[in-house]
All heavy atoms as an XYZ file, in Angstrom:
760
protein
N       0.847     -1.165     -0.003
C      -0.028      0.006      0.025
C       0.961      1.258      0.007
O       1.817      1.351      0.803
C      -0.902     -0.040      1.187
C      -1.824      1.157      1.403
S      -2.890      1.170      2.796
C      -4.236      0.039      2.320
N       0.669      2.149     -0.918
C       1.480      3.319     -0.953
C       1.063      4.358      0.131
O      -0.046      4.211      0.735
C       1.288      4.131     -2.370
O      -0.004      4.647     -2.409
N       1.985      5.303      0.469
C       1.658      6.228      1.482
C       0.462      7.113      1.175
O      -0.393      7.433      2.065
C       2.881      7.191      1.706
O       3.200      7.817      0.527
N       0.181      7.348     -0.136
C      -0.999      8.150     -0.465
C      -2.313      7.303     -0.238
O      -3.332      7.816      0.159
C      -0.953      8.702     -1.897
O      -0.830      7.568     -2.793
N      -2.216      5.984     -0.506
C      -3.419      5.159     -0.277
C      -3.620      5.049      1.220
O      -4.797      5.023      1.668
C      -3.075      3.716     -0.790
C      -3.037      3.605     -2.269
O      -3.612      4.455     -2.960
O      -2.420      2.631     -2.813
N      -2.601      4.963      2.037
C      -2.711      4.932      3.486
C      -3.361      6.180      3.913
O      -4.265      6.185      4.795
C      -1.363      4.623      4.104
C      -1.314      4.567      5.646
C      -2.179      3.365      6.086
C       0.043      4.368      6.186
N      -2.936      7.341      3.463
C      -3.441      8.599      3.876
C      -4.900      8.682      3.481
O      -5.747      9.172      4.260
C      -2.657      9.684      3.222
C      -3.100     11.229      3.571
C      -2.899     11.413      5.056
C      -2.351     12.207      2.744
N      -5.258      8.243      2.272
C      -6.613      8.207      1.828
C      -7.442      7.398      2.670
O      -8.654      7.760      3.024
C      -6.666      7.821      0.330
C      -8.028      7.944     -0.240
C      -8.440      9.403     -0.441
O      -7.627     10.247     -0.688
O      -9.712      9.705     -0.325
N      -7.060      6.228      3.068
C      -7.876      5.342      3.860
C      -8.021      5.873      5.271
O      -9.056      5.665      5.888
C      -7.290      3.925      3.935
O      -6.054      3.882      4.560
N      -7.036      6.592      5.745
C      -7.093      7.157      7.146
C      -7.784      8.469      7.279
O      -8.539      8.595      8.272
C      -5.691      7.272      7.707
C      -5.640      7.603      9.232
C      -4.303      7.451      9.740
N      -4.418      7.829     11.198
C      -3.333      8.125     11.858
N      -2.252      8.044     11.385
N      -3.503      8.345     13.149
N      -7.680      9.279      6.317
C      -8.254     10.598      6.352
C      -9.185     10.757      5.077
O      -8.797     11.389      4.083
C      -7.212     11.644      6.304
C      -6.230     11.557      7.424
C      -4.953     11.073      7.409
C      -6.491     11.867      8.764
N      -4.333     11.086      8.613
C      -5.275     11.653      9.488
C      -7.585     12.431      9.423
C      -5.170     11.883     10.817
C      -7.429     12.681     10.840
C      -6.170     12.379     11.578
N     -10.394     10.274      5.167
C     -11.337     10.283      4.064
C     -12.019     11.630      3.994
O     -12.605     12.017      2.936
C     -12.263      9.177      4.143
O     -12.989      9.221      5.369
N     -12.115     12.355      5.157
C     -12.886     13.629      5.194
C     -11.822     14.849      5.235
O     -11.434     15.156      6.281
C     -13.772     13.733      6.335
C     -14.549     14.949      6.422
O     -14.468     15.842      5.581
N     -15.387     15.123      7.504
N     -11.529     15.370      4.097
C     -10.533     16.445      3.989
C     -11.183     17.919      4.239
O     -10.477     18.838      4.342
C      -9.825     16.525      2.604
C      -8.948     15.292      2.399
C      -9.319     14.331      1.497
C      -7.801     15.153      3.125
C      -8.451     13.226      1.273
C      -6.971     14.029      2.915
C      -7.340     13.124      1.966
O      -6.591     12.003      1.780
N     -12.488     17.934      4.381
C     -13.150     19.200      4.565
C     -13.139     19.547      6.056
O     -14.041     19.256      6.811
C     -14.658     19.145      4.085
C     -15.287     20.454      4.106
O     -14.728     21.516      4.591
O     -16.421     20.552      3.581
N     -12.072     20.198      6.435
C     -11.801     20.556      7.820
C     -12.965     21.485      8.486
O     -13.119     21.455      9.647
C     -10.429     21.096      8.150
C     -10.285     22.482      7.489
C      -9.360     20.138      7.751
C      -9.041     23.162      7.833
N     -13.621     22.145      7.606
C     -14.668     22.990      8.140
C     -15.893     22.144      8.653
O     -16.697     22.687      9.512
C     -15.228     23.968      7.032
C     -14.185     24.978      6.569
C     -14.710     25.800      5.413
C     -13.692     25.857      7.681
N     -15.948     20.905      8.331
C     -16.979     20.021      8.755
C     -16.492     19.080      9.985
O     -17.251     18.284     10.495
C     -17.528     19.127      7.653
C     -18.175     19.937      6.629
C     -18.811     19.037      5.578
C     -19.473     19.900      4.425
N     -19.927     19.124      3.340
N     -15.269     19.227     10.393
C     -14.698     18.434     11.447
C     -15.344     18.898     12.801
O     -15.632     20.065     12.988
C     -13.237     18.555     11.576
C     -12.474     17.912     10.529
C     -12.981     17.317      9.386
C     -11.077     17.792     10.334
N     -11.913     16.798      8.616
C     -10.769     17.080      9.159
C      -9.952     18.323     11.127
C      -9.531     16.959      8.698
C      -8.707     18.091     10.658
C      -8.460     17.336      9.516
N     -15.551     17.963     13.686
C     -15.989     18.328     14.996
C     -14.772     18.928     15.797
O     -13.715     18.523     15.650
C     -16.482     17.083     15.787
C     -17.729     16.474     15.199
O     -18.512     17.163     14.706
N     -17.844     15.138     15.423
N     -15.205     19.989     16.628
C     -14.172     20.585     17.348
C     -14.169     20.046     18.831
O     -15.255     19.877     19.432
C     -14.320     22.135     17.408
C     -14.169     22.738     16.020
C     -13.378     22.771     18.411
C     -14.549     24.130     15.898
N     -13.048     19.561     19.232
C     -12.929     18.943     20.585
C     -11.964     19.772     21.287
O     -10.757     19.931     20.842
C     -12.505     17.466     20.503
C     -12.330     16.905     21.932
C     -13.554     16.651     19.693
N     -12.299     20.260     22.451
C     -11.487     21.053     23.297
C     -10.949     20.180     24.462
O     -11.804     19.654     25.160
C     -12.150     22.354     23.819
C     -11.188     23.090     24.781
C     -12.619     23.231     22.713
N      -9.723     19.984     24.563
C      -9.138     19.137     25.543
C      -8.587     20.074     26.685
O      -8.033     21.141     26.455
C      -7.950     18.268     25.110
C      -8.463     17.272     24.112
C      -9.164     16.104     24.904
C      -9.549     14.973     24.031
N     -10.223     13.940     24.727
N      -8.816     19.598     27.991
C      -8.311     20.426     29.111
C      -7.216     19.564     29.787
O      -7.020     18.345     29.526
C      -9.373     20.663     30.119
C     -10.480     21.598     29.492
C     -11.629     21.902     30.398
C     -12.661     22.679     29.600
N     -13.417     23.533     30.364
N      -6.437     20.228     30.564
C      -5.387     19.546     31.378
C      -4.285     18.974     30.370
O      -3.917     17.830     30.612
C      -5.889     18.556     32.322
C      -6.810     19.122     33.274
O      -6.567     20.261     33.804
N      -7.897     18.512     33.645
N      -3.957     19.733     29.303
C      -2.922     19.257     28.447
C      -1.664     20.107     28.659
O      -1.798     21.258     29.103
C      -3.326     19.262     26.971
C      -3.824     20.697     26.524
C      -4.487     18.285     26.812
C      -4.043     20.873     25.072
N      -0.543     19.725     28.193
C       0.707     20.517     28.372
C       0.467     21.974     27.657
O      -0.093     22.067     26.560
C       1.773     19.715     27.632
C       1.298     18.338     27.627
C      -0.194     18.462     27.569
N       0.972     22.853     28.307
C       0.847     24.362     27.894
C       2.123     24.986     27.667
O       3.081     24.793     28.450
C       0.028     25.179     28.845
C      -1.345     24.681     29.111
C      -2.286     25.166     28.085
N      -3.640     24.759     28.392
C      -4.552     24.674     27.541
N      -4.344     24.732     26.181
N      -5.782     24.299     27.835
N       2.320     25.831     26.716
C       3.457     26.590     26.414
C       3.440     27.783     27.288
O       2.412     28.508     27.458
C       3.442     26.955     24.926
C       4.549     27.921     24.581
C       4.414     28.412     23.130
O       3.541     27.996     22.387
N       5.259     29.352     22.675
N       4.630     28.077     27.854
C       4.722     29.327     28.729
C       5.782     30.255     28.255
O       6.193     31.161     29.042
C       5.076     28.824     30.200
C       4.040     27.950     30.805
N       2.761     28.430     31.256
C       3.937     26.593     31.042
C       2.003     27.427     31.671
N       2.782     26.294     31.532
N       6.182     30.101     27.082
C       7.122     31.127     26.530
C       6.685     31.555     25.131
O       5.738     31.017     24.680
C       8.604     30.530     26.503
C       8.754     29.378     25.576
O       7.862     29.037     24.804
O       9.828     28.775     25.616
N       7.447     32.350     24.451
C       7.097     32.819     23.157
C       7.837     32.123     21.995
O       7.669     32.514     20.846
N       8.500     31.016     22.211
C       9.271     30.380     21.214
C       9.247     28.869     21.110
O       9.932     28.234     20.228
C      10.735     30.802     21.363
S      11.498     30.285     22.874
N       8.354     28.224     21.914
C       8.286     26.824     21.875
C       7.114     26.176     21.134
O       6.853     24.945     21.196
C       8.380     26.272     23.316
O       9.579     26.537     23.857
N       6.330     27.054     20.483
C       5.080     26.564     19.905
C       5.277     25.431     18.884
O       4.556     24.436     18.932
C       4.209     27.717     19.327
S       5.206     28.758     18.077
N       6.264     25.583     18.039
C       6.545     24.484     17.017
C       6.876     23.175     17.680
O       6.440     22.108     17.297
N       7.683     23.248     18.820
C       8.076     21.938     19.421
C       6.863     21.433     20.171
O       6.693     20.155     20.089
C       9.225     22.148     20.381
C      10.498     22.548     19.518
C       9.486     20.945     21.238
C      11.735     22.918     20.374
N       6.011     22.234     20.787
C       4.775     21.717     21.421
C       3.967     21.031     20.383
O       3.337     19.976     20.704
C       4.049     22.888     22.025
C       4.375     23.055     23.531
C       5.440     23.769     23.904
C       3.557     22.425     24.395
C       5.729     23.890     25.317
C       3.884     22.551     25.839
C       4.975     23.277     26.249
N       3.717     21.587     19.108
C       2.927     20.997     18.179
C       3.480     19.662     17.770
O       2.696     18.652     17.586
C       2.795     21.923     16.968
C       1.979     23.207     17.306
C       2.083     21.177     15.789
C       0.544     22.970     17.824
N       4.776     19.625     17.506
C       5.403     18.316     17.140
C       5.223     17.257     18.240
O       4.850     16.112     17.916
C       6.847     18.539     16.726
C       6.975     19.321     15.461
C       7.611     17.171     16.741
C       8.425     19.799     15.185
N       5.394     17.621     19.465
C       5.247     16.681     20.593
C       3.793     16.299     20.720
O       3.461     15.125     21.027
C       5.809     17.268     21.841
C       7.291     17.317     21.822
C       7.950     15.951     21.538
C       9.397     15.982     21.301
N       9.956     14.751     21.052
N       2.868     17.219     20.527
C       1.398     16.831     20.502
C       1.155     15.767     19.523
O       0.480     14.724     19.721
C       0.474     18.047     20.267
C       0.245     18.959     21.386
C       0.387     20.275     21.317
C      -0.171     18.450     22.734
C       0.220     21.260     22.358
C      -0.326     19.294     23.721
C      -0.164     20.658     23.578
O      -0.364     21.481     24.627
N       1.665     15.969     18.249
C       1.473     14.892     17.140
C       2.118     13.638     17.552
O       1.522     12.573     17.257
C       1.977     15.545     15.867
C       1.235     16.718     15.364
S       1.666     17.235     13.639
C       3.376     17.656     13.886
N       3.258     13.718     18.124
C       4.067     12.526     18.451
C       3.342     11.678     19.501
O       3.364     10.495     19.442
C       5.406     12.914     18.862
C       6.352     11.753     19.069
C       7.746     12.126     19.475
O       8.039     13.347     19.681
N       8.662     11.209     19.472
N       2.822     12.366     20.521
C       2.314     11.635     21.678
C       0.830     11.480     21.786
O       0.310     10.925     22.763
C       2.762     12.367     22.935
C       4.284     12.337     23.187
C       4.933     13.446     23.606
C       5.038     11.137     22.950
C       6.371     13.428     23.868
C       6.333     11.146     23.102
C       7.040     12.235     23.646
O       8.407     12.182     23.813
N       0.091     12.038     20.728
C      -1.399     11.952     20.793
C      -1.776     10.642     20.146
O      -1.369     10.248     19.063
C      -1.915     13.111     19.928
C      -3.325     13.140     19.894
C      -4.187     12.912     18.864
C      -4.281     13.543     20.950
N      -5.528     13.050     19.151
C      -5.693     13.525     20.470
C      -4.044     13.960     22.256
C      -6.656     13.686     21.290
C      -5.128     14.193     23.125
C      -6.449     14.146     22.575
N      -2.674      9.894     20.843
C      -3.067      8.600     20.318
C      -4.545      8.663     19.790
O      -5.129      7.651     19.466
C      -3.006      7.552     21.387
C      -3.961      7.671     22.533
O      -4.806      8.537     22.530
N      -3.904      6.740     23.459
N      -5.032      9.859     19.714
C      -6.460     10.006     19.183
C      -7.452     10.355     20.331
O      -8.501     10.930     20.147
N      -7.045     10.162     21.575
C      -7.951     10.569     22.686
C      -7.183     11.216     23.807
O      -7.781     11.796     24.699
C      -8.764      9.347     23.145
O      -7.864      8.362     23.656
N      -5.908     10.947     23.837
C      -5.024     11.534     25.033
C      -3.580     11.539     24.699
O      -3.099     11.008     23.721
C      -5.281     10.712     26.320
C      -4.650      9.335     26.118
C      -4.921      8.395     27.345
O      -5.547      8.884     28.309
O      -4.541      7.273     27.351
N      -2.874     12.441     25.450
C      -1.451     12.444     25.432
C      -0.870     11.306     26.091
O      -1.151     11.002     27.199
C      -0.850     13.742     25.993
C      -1.414     15.041     25.309
C       0.609     13.808     26.042
C      -0.917     15.285     23.968
N      -0.095     10.471     25.368
C       0.405      9.179     25.918
C       1.674      9.280     26.775
O       2.020      8.352     27.478
C       0.647      8.145     24.787
O       1.597      8.635     23.937
C      -0.562      7.815     24.044
N       2.372     10.355     26.584
C       3.612     10.600     27.389
C       3.668     12.071     27.743
O       3.841     12.983     26.880
C       4.772     10.302     26.461
O       5.987     10.442     27.228
N       3.452     12.304     29.081
C       3.342     13.687     29.480
C       4.644     14.506     29.239
O       5.723     13.924     29.361
C       2.976     13.632     30.967
C       3.239     12.248     31.316
C       3.223     11.378     30.173
N       4.481     15.771     28.917
C       5.618     16.678     28.753
C       5.218     18.028     29.207
O       3.997     18.374     29.383
C       6.055     16.686     27.283
C       5.141     17.124     26.283
C       5.160     18.467     25.898
C       4.257     16.259     25.677
C       4.223     18.955     24.993
C       3.355     16.727     24.776
C       3.349     18.035     24.373
N       6.207     18.892     29.394
C       5.933     20.222     29.953
C       6.978     21.201     29.385
O       7.943     20.829     28.764
C       6.067     20.210     31.488
N       6.762     22.434     29.698
C       7.622     23.483     29.217
C       9.155     23.187     29.595
O      10.038     23.398     28.757
C       7.235     24.862     29.828
C       8.110     26.024     29.350
C       7.849     26.407     27.961
O       6.668     26.587     27.501
N       8.937     26.528     27.129
N       9.325     22.659     30.805
C      10.668     22.330     31.213
C      11.348     21.336     30.350
O      12.631     21.244     30.357
C      10.723     21.886     32.628
C      10.061     20.582     32.879
C      10.062     20.169     34.352
C       9.334     18.794     34.550
N       9.687     17.704     33.750
N      10.670     20.651     29.476
C      11.275     19.538     28.707
C      11.689     20.169     27.278
O      12.343     19.353     26.549
C      10.250     18.447     28.347
C       9.816     17.782     29.662
O      10.640     17.493     30.529
O       8.496     17.568     29.828
N      11.300     21.315     27.031
C      11.515     21.869     25.609
C      13.002     21.944     25.267
O      13.426     21.683     24.144
C      10.905     23.281     25.520
C       9.385     23.241     25.557
S       8.626     22.198     24.247
C       7.925     20.892     25.377
N      13.892     22.309     26.186
C      15.340     22.368     25.866
C      15.876     21.006     25.413
O      16.660     20.853     24.484
C      16.130     23.023     26.948
C      17.507     23.401     26.571
C      17.656     24.424     25.489
O      16.723     25.261     25.320
O      18.560     24.362     24.675
N      15.518     20.077     26.218
C      15.955     18.643     25.842
C      15.427     18.245     24.533
O      16.110     17.654     23.714
C      15.449     17.671     26.916
O      15.880     18.076     28.188
C      15.888     16.252     26.594
N      14.135     18.465     24.254
C      13.514     18.163     23.006
C      14.253     18.854     21.846
O      14.461     18.323     20.738
C      12.073     18.578     22.877
C      11.152     17.727     23.781
C       9.958     18.236     24.275
C      11.504     16.473     24.188
C       9.130     17.542     24.945
C      10.574     15.697     24.879
C       9.426     16.123     25.357
N      14.682     20.141     21.998
C      15.336     20.886     21.030
C      16.692     20.236     20.621
O      17.081     20.260     19.544
C      15.644     22.300     21.478
C      14.507     23.252     21.227
C      15.018     24.744     21.582
N      13.868     25.615     21.515
C      13.063     25.941     22.446
N      13.251     25.359     23.606
N      12.053     26.693     22.326
N      17.405     19.725     21.695
C      18.659     19.086     21.432
C      18.567     17.775     20.798
O      19.375     17.371     20.041
C      19.346     18.957     22.781
C      19.790     20.287     23.366
C      20.393     20.153     24.807
C      20.826     21.516     25.332
N      21.298     21.365     26.703
N      17.490     17.010     21.072
C      17.299     15.642     20.557
C      16.674     15.593     19.135
O      16.914     14.667     18.423
C      16.401     14.785     21.498
C      17.077     14.479     22.734
C      16.177     13.590     23.633
C      16.836     13.018     24.872
N      16.028     12.136     25.692
N      15.844     16.590     18.863
C      15.115     16.540     17.678
C      15.953     16.415     16.348
O      15.565     15.653     15.509
C      14.162     17.772     17.544
C      13.126     17.599     16.501
S      11.886     18.936     16.438
C      11.194     18.750     18.076
N      17.081     17.216     16.276
C      17.765     16.996     14.971
C      18.265     15.610     14.881
O      18.243     15.052     13.690
C      18.933     17.981     15.176
C      18.426     19.112     16.086
C      17.471     18.299     17.038
N      18.786     14.956     15.821
C      19.224     13.544     15.757
C      18.173     12.644     15.457
O      18.327     11.758     14.568
C      19.915     13.186     17.042
N      16.983     12.792     16.033
C      15.892     11.993     15.784
C      15.450     12.119     14.244
O      15.163     11.051     13.605
C      14.694     12.340     16.543
C      14.806     11.929     18.033
C      13.729     12.472     18.947
O      12.941     13.365     18.516
O      13.634     12.123     20.127
N      15.454     13.346     13.684
C      15.085     13.460     12.298
C      16.093     12.963     11.368
O      15.749     12.336     10.379
C      14.907     14.968     12.028
C      13.638     15.590     12.713
C      13.679     17.132     12.535
C      12.363     14.971     12.254
N      17.408     13.152     11.734
C      18.466     12.626     10.800
C      18.613     11.112     10.840
O      18.662     10.423      9.838
C      19.854     13.242     11.167
C      19.830     14.768     10.850
C      20.991     12.511     10.546
C      21.053     15.543     11.368
N      18.405     10.499     12.118
C      18.582      9.047     12.158
C      17.369      8.187     11.928
O      17.453      7.026     11.856
C      19.102      8.815     13.674
C      20.469      9.527     13.920
S      21.708      9.257     12.743
C      22.149      7.623     13.054
N      16.206      8.804     11.773
C      15.052      8.051     11.564
C      15.127      7.184     10.266
O      15.740      7.652      9.207
C      13.753      8.847     11.446
O      12.620      8.016     11.174
C      13.852      9.893     10.391
N      14.677      6.029     10.219
C      14.718      5.123      8.942
C      13.892      5.868      7.814
O      14.060      5.502      6.684
C      14.104      3.783      9.389
C      14.219      3.812     10.853
C      14.190      5.199     11.359
N      12.979      6.714      8.157
C      12.191      7.444      7.112
C      13.057      8.395      6.431
O      12.527      8.979      5.380
C      11.044      8.085      7.824
C      10.006      7.119      8.496
C       8.972      7.884      9.287
C       9.358      6.133      7.558
N      14.162      8.850      6.903
C      14.991      9.812      6.264
C      15.772      9.188      5.176
O      16.529      8.310      5.238
C      15.958     10.449      7.245
C      16.858     11.535      6.634
O      16.766     11.792      5.423
N      17.706     12.072      7.440
N      15.373      9.540      3.915
C      15.952      8.951      2.662
C      17.309      9.563      2.380
O      18.024      9.122      1.495
C      14.988      8.993      1.434
C      13.720      8.320      1.775
C      14.741     10.511      1.122
N      17.710     10.653      3.039
C      19.077     11.231      2.783
C      20.123     10.585      3.580
O      20.564     11.086      4.627
C      19.019     12.787      3.116
C      17.999     13.557      2.232
C      17.885     14.990      2.731
C      18.366     13.435      0.750
N      20.457      9.409      3.280
C      21.385      8.516      4.052
C      22.806      9.124      4.145
O      23.444      8.913      5.171
C      21.520      7.139      3.410
O      21.895      7.224      2.040
C      20.202      6.377      3.540
N      23.165      9.949      3.228
C      24.424     10.611      3.315
C      24.561     11.574      4.582
O      25.613     11.586      5.176
C      24.710     11.478      2.083
O      23.763     12.513      1.882
N      23.466     12.217      4.974
C      23.391     13.000      6.119
C      23.646     12.099      7.403
O      24.362     12.441      8.294
C      22.168     13.766      6.262
C      22.003     14.922      5.359
O      23.045     15.340      4.804
N      20.856     15.288      5.062
N      22.995     10.939      7.416
C      23.074     10.089      8.510
C      24.591      9.535      8.581
O      25.018      9.451      9.696
C      22.120      8.911      8.393
C      22.064      7.991      9.536
C      21.109      6.785      9.320
N      19.701      7.246      8.832
C      19.263      6.756      7.734
N      19.813      5.792      6.999
N      18.054      7.176      7.282
N      25.178      9.218      7.429
C      26.516      8.754      7.529
C      27.535      9.732      7.891
O      28.393      9.431      8.618
C      26.825      8.280      6.080
C      26.078      6.981      5.664
C      26.140      6.736      4.158
O      26.816      7.457      3.461
O      25.489      5.718      3.747
N      27.259     11.081      7.521
C      28.145     12.132      8.084
C      27.965     12.381      9.566
O      29.057     12.566     10.180
C      27.709     13.458      7.350
C      28.568     13.628      5.981
C      28.273     14.958      5.499
N      27.049     14.840      4.649
C      26.408     15.826      4.098
N      26.869     17.015      4.255
N      25.393     15.645      3.425
N      26.809     12.264     10.077
C      26.630     12.438     11.537
C      27.389     11.290     12.204
O      28.077     11.528     13.226
C      25.108     12.429     11.900
C      24.999     12.353     13.341
C      24.550     13.682     11.377
N      27.172     10.017     11.751
C      27.880      8.922     12.382
C      29.406      9.023     12.269
O      30.087      8.711     13.239
C      27.386      7.610     11.774
C      25.894      7.184     12.121
C      25.529      6.066     11.333
C      25.774      6.988     13.575
N      29.852      9.477     11.188
C      31.368      9.655     11.015
C      31.803     10.704     11.930
O      32.996     10.575     12.471
C      31.617     10.032      9.566
N      31.129     11.771     12.264
C      31.574     12.789     13.184
C      31.597     12.299     14.553
O      32.434     12.777     15.402
C      30.553     14.067     13.142
C      30.757     14.789     11.839
S      29.471     16.094     11.589
C      29.254     16.781     13.145
N      30.847     11.302     14.966
C      30.933     10.708     16.253
C      32.202      9.921     16.532
O      32.658      9.766     17.619
C      29.729      9.787     16.533
C      28.358     10.541     16.584
C      27.229      9.557     16.799
O      27.269      8.482     16.507
N      26.223     10.089     17.413
N      32.737      9.447     15.438
C      34.092      8.665     15.458
C      35.300      9.545     15.543
O      36.385      8.977     15.591
C      34.046      7.603     14.364
C      32.968      6.637     14.609
O      32.540      6.310     15.636
N      32.395      6.110     13.441
N      35.147     10.867     15.418
C      36.340     11.718     15.282
C      36.871     12.012     16.662
O      36.261     12.045     17.685
C      35.894     13.032     14.707
C      37.075     13.991     14.633
C      35.495     12.755     13.147
């Protein structure tokens, strides 16, 4: 199954104006003016459809900022293997 087929089967209703709005309470909140992107990424990563599966907070943002580049470079989904090889080579220096 191609990724577009998977997307089509999972998200059949693309008209977001017709989506139900669900407001969740007691979720991690951003307390600064610069972590919104990381919060969104972590919400997507830890959201299972009904709840956050791994709690996180503002205090975790600096750690996430440091780990995120390595996670993106080292993921098997990254088709730019030359970047991964360069990072690994730098560790052996």
